[in-house]
GUROFI-101336 format. One record per residue: residue in three letters; x, y, z of N, C-alpha, C, CB in turn. Coordinates in pm, whole numbers, plus 50000, padded with zeros to 5 digits. Glycine has a CB too. Layout:
! residues N
alaXYZXYZXYZXYZ...
This chain:
! residues 315
met500854988050002500014999849999500875012549999499034999750119thr500495022149923501265034849921501105042550051500815043649803ala502135050050085502105057850208501215070450192503535061950249thr500705075350304500055088150298501085098750259499375091550434val500575110050212501505120350168502365125550284500745131750104ala501845125850407502635130450521503785121150555501745132050641val503445107850553504475097650579505525097950469503855083650589ala505075098350340505985098750231506885111050235505245098350103arg506325122450265507075134850266508145134450375506135146850287ala507745128950494508695127950609509855118550568507955122450742asp509495107850499510555098550456511505104950357509945086150394leu510945112150261511805118750164512675129750223510965124550056glu512115136950319512865147950383513985142150469511905156950471ala513775130350527514805124250616515965118450537514185113250704arg515745115550408516785109250331517705119950268516175100350223arg518985116550260519975126050206520495120250077521145128650308arg520045125549965520515120949836521625130049789519375120249734arg522815127449835523955136049802524395133549659525135133649900val525205142949610525835141149479526835129349493526565154749430ala526595118549422527405106749432527245098249305527025098749558asp528095089249290528005080049174526935069349209529445073049141lys525785070149140524665061049169524515050349059523335069049183arg525475048548979525415038348872525455024448934526595040248771val524475016448894524385002448937523824994748819523485000749068ser523864981148834523224972748733521684973048752523764957948743ala520994968948649519534967848659519154958148774518924962948521ala519914947348784519634937148886519724943349028520644925148873asp520744951449051520894957949182519844968749203522284963949195ala519534975949098518594987349109517194982649151518494994848973val516704972049089515284968149119515174961049251514714959049010arg516274958149317516184952449452515614962849552517594947549499leu515504975449508514814985049593513344982649601515054998749545ile512814974549511511404971249511511134958349584510894970449371glu510184959049678509874947749762508454942649735510044951649909asp508184930649785506854925049773505784935349830506804911149851gly504674936649762503614945549811503824959949777503474944249957his504884963849712505124977949676504204982649568506554979849632his503964995749572503315002449460504385008249373502335013449507val504395004049247505475008149156504845016549042506274995549098ala505325029049034504885037748923505855035948807504825052948967ile505275035048685506055032848562506015045548482505505020748478gly507175050548446507265062648367506875060148217508695068348377gly506865071148145506395070548005504915068847993507075059247932ala504445065647876502985063447855502795054847733502215076947838asn501915045047747501625035447642502935028947596500895042147524tyr503375030847471504695024747430505745035647412504545016647296ala505605046747485506605057047478507515056247603505945070947466arg508795054547582509825054347689509435045447809510065068547738thr508885033747779508645024047888509975018847937507735012347841pro510185018448068511475013348118511574998048114511695018148261met511604992647994511494978247975512684970848031511354974947830ala513904976348022515064969848077514874967348229516334978348051leu514324977248299514074975948443512934966348469513764989648504leu511884967348393510714958748410511044944148383509594963148320phe511854941748281512254927848250513084922348367513074927048116glu513934930548426514724925848536513844923148660515804936048567leu512824931448677511884928948790511134916148770510894940448806leu510734913648644510094900948613511044889148639509614900948465arg512284891048602513274880548620513494876848770514604884948559gln513494886848855513754884748997512494879649069514254897749061gly511294884349023510074879649083509704887149211510174865149112arg508484892049218507944898349338506464893949349508094914349331arg505864896749460504434893249479503684905049531504264881449574gly502394905749497501464915649553501764929949507501504915049703leu502364931849391502684945449340501404952149291503744944949224thr501394965249314500474974549247501254982249146499774984149347leu500784983049020501454990548916500585002048871501804981548798ser501165013948869500415025648816501155031548701500195036448924arg500385036748607500945043448487499875051448416501555033148390pro500175063248367499165071448303498435064148193499775083948247leu499145058448098498595049847993499445037447991498585056947853ser498855026348016499625013548029499585005647898499035004748146cys500654998247873500704989347760500744975047806501894992547671tyr501224965647720501184951947754502084948047867501504944247638glu502984956847915503914953648021503134949648148504844965748050val502014956348175501254952848296500644938948288500154963048321glu500324934448166499794920848150500854910548185499304918648007leu502114913648158503174903948194503254902048344504544908448140phe503024912248420503064911248569501794904648618503234925448635leu500694906348551499434898948587499614884348559498194904248509gly500104881348437500184867548394501214859148473500524867248248thr502184865648534503184858648614502834858948761504554864548591gly501664864548796501224864648936501954874749023501404851048994met502654884148961503464893749040502604905949083504704898448957ala501654909849000500854921549028499384917549054500944931448911thr498804924649145497404921749180496494933949150497304917849328thr497084945749134496304957949110496974966349000496174966249240ile496134971148906496654980248804495914993648820496464974148657val496655004648829496065017948842496445025548714496575025548974ser495455029248633495745035448505494475041748449496325025048407ser494645049048341493515054648268493145046248149493815068648224trp494045036948109493825028847992494935018247982493785037747865val494605006347929495554995747910495404989947771495384985048014gly496444989047694496404983247562497554987947476495094986447496ile497864980947372498984984947287498634996747199499434973247200gly497394996547147496995007747062496145002646945498235015347009his495805011646856494985008346743495584997046660494775020546658gly494714987946618495194977046532495364963846607496514980946469trp495464964446743495684952246820494494948546908496904953846906gly493514957046916492324953846995492524956047145491924939546970leu491594949947221491564952147365492654944547438490234948147421ala492854948547563493854941847648493274928947703494304950947765arg493424918147631492694905447664493104899747801492954894747555ile494404900447831494884894447956494324902348075496464894147960leu494394915648067493804924248169492324920448194493914939248125arg491584919548083490154916348096489934902948166489484916147959his490754892848129490604879648191490784880548342491614869748131tyr491804887448384492114887848528491094896348605493534893448550val490634907148548489684915548617488284909148614489654929548555glu487834904648504486514898748491486314885948575486254895648346asn487434878948600487404867148681487784869548828488314857248622gly487854882248866488154885249003489514881649050487214878849085leu490484880348958491844876748995492744888949015492434867848890ala492274900448973493064912948989492084924648991494124914648873thr492614936049029491804948349039492364958448937491844954349187phe491444964048861491784975348772491184987948831491264973048625glu492014997048883491575009348940491695020148835492395012849066glu490595023848775490615032948662490375047948707489525028648561trp491265056448658491115070548683491155077148542492255076148783ser490635089348533490855096848407492305099848397490025110048401his492795102148273494195105048253494635117248334494475107348105leu493805128048330494135140048402494115137648554493165151148364ala493145130248604493055128148746494285120448799491775120548780leu494755110248723495935103048767497115112248767496215091048678gly497245120648665498375130248662498355139848780498355138348531leu497115143948820497015152948934497315145449064495625159348940arg497065132949070497415125449190498975124549207496785111049182tyr499665122249097501145122549104501635136649141501775118148968lys501035146649079501455160249105501235164049252500705169849014ala500115160449309499855162649449500925156349539498485157249485gly501245143649501502315136849577503645143649563502445122649533ala503875149149438505165155749414505365168549493505295158749269ile504275175949509504365189249578504015187949726503415199549511gly503635176049770503455173849913502145178549971504525180249984val501075178549891499725181949942498875169449937499065193549859pro497855168250023497055156250031496095154149914496295156450157phe495765164849840494845163349728494975175449639493375161449775leu494415174249516494275185949427492845186149372495335185449308pro492275197749351490875198549300490905198849148490135211249356thr489845193649090489695193348948488235191748914490515182348888val487895193448786486525190548744486445177548665485995202048660thr487575171648633487575158748564486915147848644488975154648531met486205138848579485495127548637484125131148697486365121348743leu483865143948725482575147448774481485143548676482525162148802gly480445137748726479335133248644479545119548582479085143148536ser480655113648608480955100648549480885089748651482315100648484asp480725076948606480775065648698482085064448774480525053048624leu483145069448709484455068048769484505075648903485545073148670ala483895087448908483895095349031483225088149146483215108549008arg482215079449118481465072549223482225060249273480065068549172his483215055549198483905042949237485355045449276483865032749123arg485795057649282487185060449320487265066749457487855069549217asp488465068949509488645073949644488535089049653489985069649697gly488335095549540488175110049544486835114149607488295115849403thr486655126749629485385131449688484995145049633485475132149841glu483705147349623483235160249573483395170649687481725159349524ile483875182649646484055193249744483465206349682485605194949783thr483335216649765482855229249718483965239649729481615233449797cys484225246849620485265256649624484935267449725485485262549487pro485825270649817485515280849919485455294849863486535280450029phe485895296949740485915310649681484755312849586487245313049608thr484365302449512483355304349410482065296249434483945300649277gly482145286249520481005277449542480885266549436479745285449547gln481845266049344481785256049236482035242149289482805259249126lys481275232649233481535218649272482785213649204480325209649238leu483655207049279484905201749232485065187349280486055210349280phe486035180549216486365167049253487775167049312486245157549133ala487955163249436489255162949501489865148949482489125166649653val491025148549413491715136149391492865134849491492225135249245pro492955123549557493975121649664495385120749600493665108549750ser496375125049680497775123949636498165109249620498735130849737leu499165107049537499705093649515501195094449533499335088049374asn501725087049632503155086249659503575071649649503505092249800pro503925067149529504325052949510505515049549592504615049949365asp505665036849627506845032649697508085033249609506665018949748ala507925031449480509035031949390508575036749253509705018349380ala509515042849176509215046949038510355042348949509025062549028leu509985037248832510965032948730510735041848610510815017448691val511795048848567511675058748460512845056548361511695073548520his512535057448230513575056848129513735070048063513275046248025val514995074448046515285087747991516295086547877515815097248101his516515097547812517495097247701518935098047751517225108947604arg519185105947851520535106547906520525110548050521385116147829ala521575106448124521675110148265523145110248299520875100248359asp523515117548406524925116748452524945106348565525485131248503arg526115103948619526245093448717525555096748849527685090648742ser525195109548871524515113148996523005111848983524875127249037gly522505111148857521055109548838520375121248776520395106748966asn521105132048744520485143148668520065137848534521465155248651ala518785138048503518235130848387517505140048290517275119948433gln517735137648166517145145948054516275137547962518255152647970ile515185143447915514275136747825514065145247704512945133747892asp514215139547584513895146047459512465143747423514795141247349gly511825153647362510435151747323509515153147446510245137947256tyr508355147147438507375147947547507935142547674506105140547513gln507785150347783508235145847914507185137647986508625157747999leu505915138947938504785131447997504665134548146504965116147975met504455124948233504255127648376505485123848459503035120148428asp506635121448390507745115148458508325124048569508825111848357ala508345136748549508925145348655508135144548786508985159948608asp506825145048776505955144048891506085129948954504475147148851ile506095119848871506225106248921507495104449002506195096248807ala508595109848951509895108649021509895115949154511005114148934arg509265127749154509255135449277508285130149380508935149749248ala507255122849336506265117549428506695104349490504955115749358ala507535096949420507905083549468508935083849578508425075149354arg508905073749665509845073149774511215067449732509265064949885arg511215059549626512475054349572512395055749418512725039149618val513475060049355513415062749215514625056149146513385077949189val514335048449041515375042448957515225048048816515275026848958val516315053848767516375058948630517235050448543516885073148627ser516735046148430517515039648329517705049848214516805026548280ala518885049448153519185059648052519795053047926520165070548110glu519475058447814520065054147690521605055647694519465062147574glu522045065947761523475067747775523805075647903524045074847651ile524915072947963525405080048076526465090748024526025069748182val526195103048050527065113748002527695121148122526265123647912thr528605129848093529275137548199528345148348253530585143948146thr528585152448375527785163248433527995176048354528145165548581asp529175178048296529375190248216528435190548095530835191248168glu528225178648037527305178047921525885180947964527375164347852ile525485176148081524135179248132524055194348159523805170848265arg525075200448211525035215048237524925223448110526275219248313arg525495218648002525455226247879524005227347823526385219647775ser523175218547860521725219547823520915217547950521315208747712ala521125225948049520525223948180518995224548178521055234348275arg518445231848083516995232848075516315219548046516625242547970gly517085210447990516535197347954516525187448072517315191547838thr517065192148187517105183048300515725182448370518205187548400val515045171648344513675169948393513665164548535512885160548301ile514595155648567514655149448698516005152648757514415134148692pro516065159148875517375163148933517945151249012517225175749027his519245151649039519935141049107519355137749243521365144549121phe518865148049315518375145549451517065138249455518235158449525ala516445135849338515245127849335515485113449298514275133649242val516785110049276517115096849220517955088649316517855098449087asp517635075749323518385066249407519345057749329517445057349480ala519065054649209519895045149130519815048948983519435030249151val520965047648914521025050548771521545038148700521925062948741val520875034448595521225022348515521475026448368520065011448524glu522595023648317522825026048176522215014748090524355027348149ala521255018248010520515008047935520215012747790519185004648009pro521205010947701520915013947562519755005747508522145011547477tyr518885011547431517655005247386516775000347503517984993747294gly516905007447616516235003247737514735003447736516665011347845ala514125009047633512645009447621512154998847520512175023747576tyr513054992147448512654982747346511834971247408513894977347274pro510774966247344510284969347206509414982247195509464957447155his509364989747300508715002547297509665012947234508285006847438glu509265025447219510065035447151510675045347245509245042647050cys511735051447200512415062247269512585073547167513815057547329phe511835084347184511755094747089513105098847034511075106047150gly513195098746897514385103146831515475092646825514895115246898arg515365082146906516415071646910515995059346831516735067547055tyr514775054146857514285042646786512785041946804514965029646834glu512135036446700510675035046701510275022046769510105035446558ala508965021246803508455008846865508434997746761507035011046925asp508644985446804508674974146717507254968246700509644963646772ala506564972846597505204968246578505124953746549504554975746469asp506114947746491506074933446462506174925746596507254929446363his506904930646693506984924146822505674924546892508034930346906phe505014936146887503654937446948502654927746878503134952546934ala502674927446745501804919046671501954904046705502034921246528ala503254900146720503484886446761502974882846898504914883646757tyr503074892646990502544890647125501034889247118502944902547217met500364897947051498914897647044498384885146973498414910046973thr499094880846868498704868546799498804856646892499564866346676ala499854856746973500044845447068498944845747176501474845947135val498584857747224497544858847326496214854447271497444873047378lys495914858347148494634854347091494534839347073494424861346959ala495694832947046495674818547028495784810747158496774814746938gly496594815947251496894808147372496334813947501498364806747386gly495764825947500495214831647621496304834647723494184822447681val495954832447849496824835347960498174827747948496134831848091asp498124815647901499354807947888500424814747800499024794447831ala499954822747704500874829647617501744839647689500124836347511val501244844747804502024854547880503254847947944501144861147988ser503024836448011504134829748072505114824847963503644818148160glu504634821047849505464816747742506334828447692504624810947629tyr505704840347682506464852147642507554855247743505544864147625val507234855247871508244858047974509354847847971507604858348113asp509004835147952510034824547945510964826747828509384810747935ala510424830747714511184832447591512024844847591510284832647475his511504855947640512164868647623512814873947753511174878747572val512434868247867512974873447991513774862648064511844878748081ser513104852148107513754842148189514904834448119512724832448234ser514784833247989515864826047916517084834047893515384821547785his517084846847936518244855547920518764860048056517894867647834pro520084860948071520674865248203520414879848228522204862548207asp520224887948120520034902248137519404907948013521334909248167phe519114920848012518394927247901519304927947778517894941547941ala520584929347796521524930047684521474916647604522984932947737ser521314905647675521204892547607519914891947524521214880747711phe518844897147584517584897847511517734905947384516504903747599leu518414917247392518614925947272519464918347165519334939647313glu520424910747211521204902347113520294893147041522304894047182ser519314887447105518404878447034517524885846932517534870947134val517284898646962516484906646865517344909246741516014920546929gly518604912146758519524914146651519804928646619519034907546533ala521094931346592521534944946561520834950746438523034945046539arg520554942246340519944946546218518574952446245519844935046120arg517744945446325516394950146355516444963246431515614939746434leu517364964346530517504976646609517894988246519518554974746721arg518764986046424519164997046330517945001146246520374992446234glu517144991446202515924994946124515035004846205515084981746087leu514845001846332514035010046420514655023746446513815002946551glu516005023946450516685036646461516465045446336518185034146484asn516545038946221516325046346096514935051846087516585037445976gln513955044346133512565049046131512425061446222511595037546177ala513085061446334513015072846424513625084946366513665069746552arg514765083146293515425094746229514535100346117516815090546170glu513905091946044512975096845937511865105445996512335084745859leu511365101546106510275108646170510655121846231509675100146273thr511935123346267512365135346341513265144146252513115131246472ser513605139846134514475147446046513695158845970515155137845945
């Protein structure tokens, strides 16, 4: 269960994240995550998903996890299918147009095997932001008049200045956050190209933060483009160098998402149902000692093709 904002804030204030070399392996980094933790996942849908970290978490195994993400992709189904996650908090789950509904999520929720806690996209973002700035809630008009407002933990309030009816969404302070970025220095100062999504708030709200980066650069290089530093070093506990760390998802300007990989997953799920998830994890996660080995199985040629696609889109 996530901590209240007061407990989380006290914990964060008591910790001293000094300027230090925080580089570790993915295996060591995800040991910060324990059974029963609420883990926030950076990025959205198939944009900058921290797959290198998630694969390592799947490899190590945990139980009773809650996973939250603004827009979730098939990664949450892998945790459901392996019995590691029991609750998904999101505004939407699925790969995207062309692949249909999230079949594994539906199986687990409709059969009472897991809980899907649905919030509007804005409401979930405001929950992270409230946790990031240390207040117990933030007011909004989103979700008012919908079934979502009646089934979530928020509550209707009256604005003390205008009398307007508002919806108060509670703060969210995850136990841990996993975020993938374009570059970071050894202390954890992290930069993101393109859309930043909700990652800055997620990192500031979480009690433990692991950043994976396409490349580790010098602090001088970070300083030369300081405005691009979305996550500061004092919000980070561990840094993992992970080239192609979002694959088969995309990293803006670096490589596109691998649609063929997604299609193969969905084809397998349609044919094999829940069993296809464990088969996927066995083939792509458990059979490899680390994420680099998984990438070797994908092949340098395929990765270069995805890089070329990204360059065409941003040139």
